[in-house]
C-alpha positions in Angstrom: 17.0 36.3 -17.2 19.0 37.2 -20.3 22.4 36.9 -18.5 21.6 33.2 -17.7 21.2 32.2 -21.3 24.2 31.7 -23.7 23.6 33.9 -26.8 24.7 31.1 -29.2 22.2 28.7 -27.7 19.6 31.1 -26.7 16.8 29.8 -29.0 17.3 26.3 -27.8 17.5 27.3 -24.1 14.4 29.4 -24.5 12.6 26.5 -26.1 13.4 24.4 -23.0 12.2 27.0 -20.6 9.0 27.4 -22.6 8.6 23.6 -22.9 8.9 23.3 -19.1 6.3 26.1 -18.5 3.8 24.4 -20.8 4.2 21.0 -19.3 4.1 22.3 -15.7 0.7 23.8 -16.5 2.0 27.5 -16.1 0.6 28.0 -19.8 -2.7 26.1 -20.0 -3.7 23.8 -23.0 -5.4 26.1 -25.6 -4.0 29.2 -24.2 -2.9 31.9 -26.7 0.9 32.8 -26.7 2.5 35.7 -28.6 6.0 36.2 -29.6 5.9 39.8 -28.0 4.6 38.8 -24.6 6.8 35.7 -24.4 9.9 37.9 -25.2 9.1 40.4 -22.5 8.3 37.4 -20.0 11.8 35.9 -20.6 13.5 39.1 -21.0 15.0 38.6 -24.5 14.5 39.9 -28.0 11.9 38.8 -30.3 14.3 37.0 -32.7 15.3 34.1 -30.4 11.8 33.8 -28.9 10.6 33.4 -32.5 13.1 30.6 -33.0 12.0 29.0 -29.6 8.3 29.1 -30.7 9.1 27.8 -34.2 11.0 24.8 -32.6 8.1 24.0 -30.3 5.6 24.3 -33.1 7.6 21.8 -35.0 7.3 19.4 -31.9 3.7 19.9 -31.8 3.4 21.6 -28.3 2.3 24.8 -30.1 -0.1 25.0 -32.8 -0.5 27.9 -35.0 -4.1 28.5 -36.6 -4.6 31.0 -39.5 -6.1 34.3 -38.5 -6.3 33.0 -34.9 -2.7 33.0 -33.8 -0.5 30.5 -31.8 -1.9 28.4 -28.9 -0.6 25.6 -26.6 -1.9 22.5 -27.9 -5.2 21.4 -26.4 -5.1 17.7 -25.7 -8.7 16.1 -26.0 -9.9 12.9 -25.0 -10.0 11.8 -28.6 -6.3 12.6 -28.6 -5.7 10.5 -25.6 -7.4 7.4 -27.2 -5.5 8.0 -30.5 -2.2 8.1 -28.6 -3.0 5.2 -26.5 -4.0 2.8 -29.5 -1.1 4.1 -31.7 1.6 3.9 -29.1 1.0 0.2 -28.3 1.0 -0.7 -32.0 4.3 1.4 -32.5 6.2 0.1 -29.4 5.2 -3.7 -29.9 6.5 -3.3 -33.6 9.6 -1.7 -32.5 10.4 -4.6 -30.0 9.6 -7.2 -32.8 12.2 -5.5 -34.9 14.9 -5.4 -32.4 14.2 -8.6 -30.3 17.0 -10.7 -31.8 19.4 -7.6 -31.9 19.3 -6.7 -28.2 23.0 -6.6 -27.7 25.1 -5.5 -24.7 25.0 -1.9 -25.8 21.2 -2.0 -25.8 21.1 -3.6 -22.5 23.4 -1.1 -21.0 21.5 1.8 -22.4 18.2 0.6 -21.2 19.5 0.2 -17.7 21.1 3.6 -17.9 17.9 5.2 -19.0 16.0 3.6 -16.2 18.6 4.8 -13.7 18.1 8.3 -15.1 14.3 8.0 -14.7 14.7 6.8 -11.1 17.0 9.8 -10.3 14.4 12.2 -11.8 11.6 10.6 -9.6 13.6 10.6 -6.6 14.6 14.4 -7.2 10.7 15.1 -7.4 11.4 16.7 -10.8 8.2 16.2 -12.9 9.4 17.5 -16.2 12.8 15.8 -16.0 10.8 12.6 -15.2 8.6 13.0 -18.3 11.6 13.4 -20.5 13.4 10.6 -18.9 10.4 8.3 -19.2 10.1 9.1 -22.9 13.8 8.5 -23.3 13.5 5.1 -21.8 10.6 4.1 -24.2 12.4 5.8 -27.0 15.3 3.4 -27.1 13.5 0.6 -29.0 12.6 3.1 -31.6 16.2 4.4 -31.8 17.6 0.9 -32.0 15.3 -0.6 -34.7 16.9 1.1 -37.6 13.5 2.0 -39.1 13.4 5.5 -40.1 9.6 5.7 -40.7 9.1 4.1 -37.2 11.5 6.5 -35.5 9.8 9.4 -37.4 6.4 8.2 -36.1 7.6 8.0 -32.4 9.2 11.5 -32.8 5.9 12.8 -34.2 3.8 11.9 -31.1 6.5 12.6 -28.5 5.2 16.1 -27.9 1.6 14.9 -27.4 3.0 12.1 -25.0 4.7 14.9 -23.0 1.3 16.7 -22.6 -0.3 13.2 -21.9 2.0 12.4 -19.0 1.7 16.2 -17.7 -2.0 15.5 -17.7 -1.7 12.1 -16.1 0.4 13.2 -13.3 -2.0 16.2 -12.5 -4.9 13.7 -12.6 -3.1 11.5 -10.1 -1.7 14.5 -8.0 1.7 13.2 -8.5 5.1 14.7 -9.6 6.2 11.7 -11.6 5.5 8.1 -12.2 5.6 5.5 -9.4 9.2 4.5 -8.7 8.5 0.9 -9.6 6.4 1.5 -12.6 9.0 0.5 -15.1 10.6 -2.4 -13.2 8.6 -5.1 -15.0 9.0 -3.2 -18.4 12.8 -3.2 -18.2 13.1 -6.7 -16.7 10.9 -8.1 -19.5 12.6 -5.9 -22.2 15.9 -7.6 -21.2 14.3 -11.0 -20.8 13.7 -14.0 -23.1 10.0 -14.0 -23.7 8.8 -11.7 -26.6 5.1 -12.4 -26.0 5.4 -11.5 -22.3 7.0 -8.2 -23.3 4.3 -7.5 -25.8 1.6 -8.2 -23.0 3.6 -5.9 -20.7 3.6 -3.1 -23.3 -0.2 -3.4 -23.5 -0.8 -3.5 -19.8 1.9 -0.8 -19.1 0.2 1.7 -21.6 -3.5 1.1 -20.1 -2.4 1.8 -16.4 -3.9 4.9 -15.3 -5.6 5.5 -18.7 -9.3 5.8 -17.5 -8.4 8.2 -14.7 -6.4 10.4 -17.2 -9.3 10.2 -19.7 -11.6 11.3 -16.9 -9.3 14.2 -16.1 -9.0 15.5 -19.7 -12.8 15.0 -20.3 -13.5 17.0 -17.0 -11.4 19.8 -18.3 -13.3 19.7 -21.8 -16.6 19.9 -19.8 -15.2 22.8 -17.7 -14.1 24.7 -20.8 -17.5 24.1 -22.6 -19.3 25.4 -19.6 -17.1 28.5 -19.3 -17.6 29.2 -23.1 -21.5 29.1 -22.6 -21.4 31.4 -19.7 -19.4 33.9 -21.9 -22.0 33.8 -24.6 
């Protein structure tokens, strides 16, 4: 494993490998992870592994609790509801900010990011499709020129990664449907701001109930397991 990783980018590459393992479900939400065990697993020293874990903690995929240790973020049904409501507000606001400034560069970038998403879907690469989907949605935030809005988006991106990983498992799929962003892209490049805002609301709600049911079932199963242990 070590020979596959360039030393100058070891921490970053380890972070990517660990992120992929978390999103694929290899490390379960709430599962404890330790620097020593991960270093052994990836065949590296503890220094770059510490850097990788710190990076994922900053992203929000790992959480460190004093006197308890570091765990994979446990996404709850309440988190899903918070993400859903916040994301609608943020994305509508982002498009309101950029609507009159959607120039040729924005249009080309949106089409290119959609093409990258379709390529990941066609390849059956779930992790890459999650990143590509978030990159597609992230363009509006990157374009708006509002630092606080972009920071807010960055702050929930890791939770959205876990959201979509849970969503895909709930639906038994390895990525979104190929046509799932066709209307989003078409309306984002169209002339009606109000139709785009309606699409954002509809787009965010698709599959939400099933994902909520999936996450809730995990919570019930975990609670039952804890009761059996006691």
